C-alpha positions as a Markdown table, in Angstrom:
| # | Residue | x | y | z |
|---|---|---|---|---|
| 1 | Unk | -46.7 | 26.8 | 11.5 |
| 2 | Unk | -44.3 | 25.9 | 8.9 |
| 3 | Unk | -41.4 | 23.9 | 9.8 |
| 4 | Unk | -37.9 | 24.2 | 8.1 |
| 5 | Unk | -36.4 | 20.9 | 8.9 |
| 6 | Unk | -36.9 | 17.4 | 7.7 |
| 7 | Unk | -38.9 | 15.4 | 10.1 |
| 8 | Unk | -39.1 | 11.9 | 11.5 |
| 9 | Unk | -40.8 | 9.5 | 9.0 |
| 10 | Unk | -40.8 | 11.9 | 6.2 |
| 11 | Unk | -39.7 | 10.6 | 2.7 |
| 12 | Unk | -37.2 | 13.0 | 1.0 |
| 13 | Unk | -35.0 | 12.5 | -2.3 |
| 14 | Unk | -31.5 | 12.3 | -1.5 |
| 15 | Unk | -28.4 | 12.1 | -3.6 |
| 16 | Unk | -26.6 | 9.0 | -2.2 |
| 17 | Unk | -23.6 | 9.1 | -4.8 |
| 18 | Unk | -21.1 | 7.8 | -4.6 |
| 19 | Unk | -21.9 | 4.5 | -3.0 |
| 20 | Unk | -19.2 | 2.1 | -1.7 |
| 21 | Unk | -19.7 | -1.6 | -2.0 |
| 22 | Unk | -23.2 | -2.7 | -1.4 |
| 23 | Unk | -24.5 | 0.6 | -0.2 |
| 24 | Unk | -27.5 | 2.1 | -2.2 |
| 25 | Unk | -26.4 | 4.8 | -4.5 |
| 26 | Unk | -28.1 | 7.3 | -7.0 |
| 27 | Unk | -30.6 | 9.8 | -6.4 |
| 28 | Unk | -33.4 | 8.1 | -4.6 |
| 29 | Unk | -36.1 | 8.3 | -1.9 |
| 30 | Unk | -35.0 | 7.8 | 1.7 |
| 31 | Unk | -37.2 | 8.0 | 4.9 |
| 32 | Unk | -36.0 | 9.9 | 8.1 |
| 33 | Unk | -35.5 | 7.7 | 10.9 |
| 34 | Unk | -33.6 | 10.3 | 13.4 |
| 35 | Unk | -35.8 | 12.0 | 16.2 |
| 36 | Unk | -37.3 | 15.3 | 15.6 |
| 37 | Unk | -35.4 | 16.5 | 18.9 |
| 38 | Unk | -32.3 | 16.4 | 16.8 |
| 39 | Unk | -33.8 | 17.2 | 13.3 |
| 40 | Unk | -35.3 | 20.6 | 14.6 |
| 41 | Unk | -31.9 | 22.0 | 16.1 |
| 42 | Unk | -30.1 | 21.9 | 12.8 |
| 43 | Unk | -28.1 | 18.8 | 13.2 |
| 44 | Unk | -25.9 | 18.5 | 10.2 |
| 45 | Unk | -26.7 | 14.8 | 9.5 |
| 46 | Unk | -29.7 | 12.6 | 9.5 |
| 47 | Unk | -30.2 | 9.0 | 10.2 |
| 48 | Unk | -32.2 | 7.4 | 7.5 |
| 49 | Unk | -32.9 | 4.4 | 5.3 |
| 50 | Unk | -32.7 | 4.3 | 1.6 |
| 51 | Unk | -35.9 | 3.3 | -0.6 |
| 52 | Unk | -35.7 | 1.0 | -3.5 |
| 53 | Unk | -38.1 | -0.1 | -6.3 |
| 54 | Unk | -36.1 | -3.3 | -6.5 |
| 55 | Unk | -37.5 | -6.3 | -5.0 |
| 56 | Unk | -35.5 | -9.4 | -3.9 |
| 57 | Unk | -37.1 | -12.6 | -2.7 |
| 58 | Unk | -36.8 | -14.0 | 0.8 |
| 59 | Unk | -35.8 | -10.7 | 2.3 |
| 60 | Unk | -39.0 | -9.4 | 3.9 |
| 61 | Unk | -37.6 | -8.5 | 7.4 |
| 62 | Unk | -34.9 | -6.2 | 5.6 |
| 63 | Unk | -37.1 | -4.9 | 2.7 |
| 64 | Unk | -40.3 | -3.5 | 3.9 |
| 65 | Unk | -42.8 | -3.0 | 1.2 |
| 66 | Unk | -44.3 | 0.2 | 0.7 |
| 67 | Unk | -47.3 | 1.0 | -1.9 |
| 68 | Unk | -47.3 | 4.4 | -3.5 |
| 69 | Unk | -49.7 | 6.7 | -2.1 |
| 70 | Unk | -50.5 | 10.6 | -2.4 |
| 71 | Unk | -49.7 | 10.6 | 1.3 |
| 72 | Unk | -46.0 | 9.2 | 0.8 |
| 73 | Unk | -45.2 | 10.5 | -2.5 |
| 74 | Unk | -43.8 | 7.3 | -4.0 |
| 75 | Unk | -44.5 | 6.7 | -7.8 |
| 76 | Unk | -44.1 | 3.0 | -7.7 |
| 77 | Unk | -44.0 | 0.0 | -5.3 |
| 78 | Unk | -41.1 | 0.3 | -3.2 |
| 79 | Unk | -39.1 | -1.1 | -0.3 |
| 80 | Unk | -37.4 | 0.4 | 2.5 |
| 81 | Unk | -34.0 | -1.1 | 3.0 |
| 82 | Unk | -34.0 | -1.5 | 6.6 |
| 83 | Unk | -30.7 | -3.0 | 6.7 |
| 84 | Unk | -29.3 | 0.2 | 5.1 |
| 85 | Unk | -29.6 | 2.5 | 8.1 |
| 86 | Unk | -27.0 | 5.2 | 7.6 |
| 87 | Unk | -26.2 | 8.9 | 8.5 |
| 88 | Unk | -26.3 | 11.2 | 5.6 |
| 89 | Unk | -25.3 | 14.9 | 5.4 |
| 90 | Unk | -28.1 | 17.4 | 5.1 |
| 91 | Unk | -26.5 | 18.5 | 1.8 |
| 92 | Unk | -27.5 | 15.5 | 0.2 |
| 93 | Unk | -31.2 | 16.3 | 0.9 |
| 94 | Unk | -33.0 | 17.4 | -2.4 |
| 95 | Unk | -36.6 | 17.8 | -1.5 |
| 96 | Unk | -39.5 | 16.2 | 0.5 |
| 97 | Unk | -42.0 | 14.0 | -1.1 |
| 98 | Unk | -44.2 | 12.6 | 1.5 |
| 99 | Unk | -44.6 | 10.9 | 4.8 |
| 100 | Unk | -45.1 | 7.4 | 5.9 |
| 101 | Unk | -48.5 | 6.3 | 7.3 |
| 102 | Unk | -48.8 | 5.0 | 10.8 |
| 103 | Unk | -49.1 | 1.3 | 9.9 |
| 104 | Unk | -45.9 | 1.5 | 7.7 |
| 105 | Unk | -44.1 | 3.3 | 10.6 |
| 106 | Unk | -45.2 | 0.4 | 12.9 |
| 107 | Unk | -43.8 | -2.3 | 10.6 |
| 108 | Unk | -40.7 | -0.1 | 10.0 |
| 109 | Unk | -40.0 | 0.1 | 13.8 |
| 110 | Unk | -40.5 | -3.8 | 14.2 |
| 111 | Unk | -38.0 | -4.4 | 11.4 |
| 112 | Unk | -35.4 | -2.1 | 12.8 |
| 113 | Unk | -35.8 | -3.6 | 16.3 |
| 114 | Unk | -35.4 | -6.9 | 14.9 |
| 115 | Unk | -32.3 | -6.1 | 12.8 |
| 116 | Unk | -30.7 | -4.5 | 15.7 |
| 117 | Unk | -31.8 | -7.0 | 18.3 |
| 118 | Unk | -33.5 | -4.2 | 20.4 |
């Protein structure tokens, strides 16, 4: 069965321009956080985190490292910006490039829980 919606934990390319303040901008990878129960009904926005190739020392909780694999579709060592959770409109999505592996999903969930104090 072929699905026609972005799924939770998939990595997509999105156009995040224009950014405001310290928001990440540019056309860049994002990871979909939103549950598939919303994704598959055609909800007009997605909750996601941007992904960056820029590393900053001392921010391991909020910048989750991800190595490139054929599975995730990333081209270089990258970092999920766990502190940059945001809703983006479906029109910003440009295409699917991959999906996170189970270990990275677990680390992402732990980071988000810590950031949001859940």
